[in-house]
C-alpha positions in Angstrom: 128.4 52.0 111.4 125.0 53.4 111.8 124.2 56.9 113.3 123.0 55.8 117.0 126.2 53.6 117.2 128.5 56.2 116.5 127.3 58.3 119.4 127.7 55.3 121.7 131.5 55.3 121.1 132.0 59.1 121.8 133.4 58.5 125.3 136.1 56.6 123.8 137.4 59.6 122.0 140.2 61.8 123.6 140.5 64.4 120.9 140.0 65.3 117.4 142.2 66.4 114.8 140.5 69.0 112.5 141.7 70.4 109.0 141.6 74.2 107.9 138.1 74.1 106.4 135.2 75.6 108.4 132.8 72.6 107.3 135.1 70.2 109.1 134.5 72.0 112.3 130.7 72.2 112.0 130.6 68.4 111.0 132.6 67.7 114.0 130.4 69.8 116.5 127.2 67.9 114.8 128.9 64.6 115.3 129.7 65.0 119.0 126.8 67.4 120.1 124.0 65.3 118.4 123.4 67.6 115.6 123.9 70.8 117.6 126.2 73.3 116.0 128.4 75.9 118.0 128.0 79.4 116.7 130.5 81.4 118.2 132.8 84.3 116.8 136.4 84.3 116.5 136.4 86.9 119.2 134.6 84.5 121.5 137.2 81.9 120.8 139.9 84.2 121.6 138.3 85.5 124.8 137.9 81.9 125.9 141.8 81.0 124.6 142.9 84.1 127.2 141.4 82.3 130.0 143.2 79.1 128.8 146.7 80.7 128.5 146.2 82.2 131.8 146.7 78.6 133.3 150.3 78.6 132.0 151.3 81.6 134.5 154.7 83.2 133.5 155.8 80.1 131.3 156.0 81.9 127.9 157.2 78.9 126.1 153.7 76.9 127.0 151.8 80.1 126.1 153.5 80.1 122.8 153.1 76.6 122.0 149.3 76.9 123.0 148.8 79.7 120.4 150.0 77.3 117.7 146.6 75.7 118.0 144.7 78.8 116.7 147.0 80.0 114.1 144.5 79.1 111.4 141.7 80.8 113.2 141.5 83.7 110.4 142.2 81.3 107.6 141.1 83.0 104.5 139.7 86.2 106.4 140.8 89.9 106.3 143.3 90.1 108.9 144.9 86.7 108.7 148.3 87.7 108.0 148.4 90.1 111.0 147.0 87.4 113.3 149.8 84.9 112.0 152.4 87.5 112.6 151.2 88.6 116.2 151.0 84.9 117.1 154.3 84.0 115.9 157.4 84.6 118.2 159.5 86.0 119.0 157.6 88.6 120.9 159.6 91.6 121.9 159.8 92.4 125.6 158.2 90.7 128.5 155.1 89.9 126.2 152.8 87.1 127.4 150.6 85.0 125.3 147.5 87.1 127.1 149.1 90.2 125.9 149.1 88.8 122.2 145.8 87.9 122.4 144.4 91.0 123.9 146.4 93.0 121.4 144.8 90.8 118.6 141.4 91.7 119.7 142.3 95.5 119.7 143.6 95.5 116.1 141.9 93.0 114.1 139.1 94.0 112.0 135.8 93.9 113.6 133.8 91.9 110.8 136.3 89.1 111.0 136.4 88.9 114.9 132.7 89.1 115.0 131.6 86.9 112.0 129.7 83.6 113.1 130.2 80.4 111.1 126.2 80.0 110.2 
């Protein structure tokens, strides 16, 4: 399929499954955004995800399930083990997904949080 026809079919796609390699994500950006690549930091992803999990309100189960989608965000980066431990339930007390993400922003290494892919 030629390059122009791929872009004409984008409206048919409901979602994309990504692997763990950073190159996959930039390739998807280039495909769907006609060559434009998102250059956001992990901090910005987490801040955006805080707004997303807020939509679940008090439902801790939905918040925990949502966090599974970003478990690999720090793959092969300093702080990755701590990140996975923070996101993995059970959480003590009345902790929400928002609380977990805010704690992560406070305790994870700044260089990993602020690093941009390109």
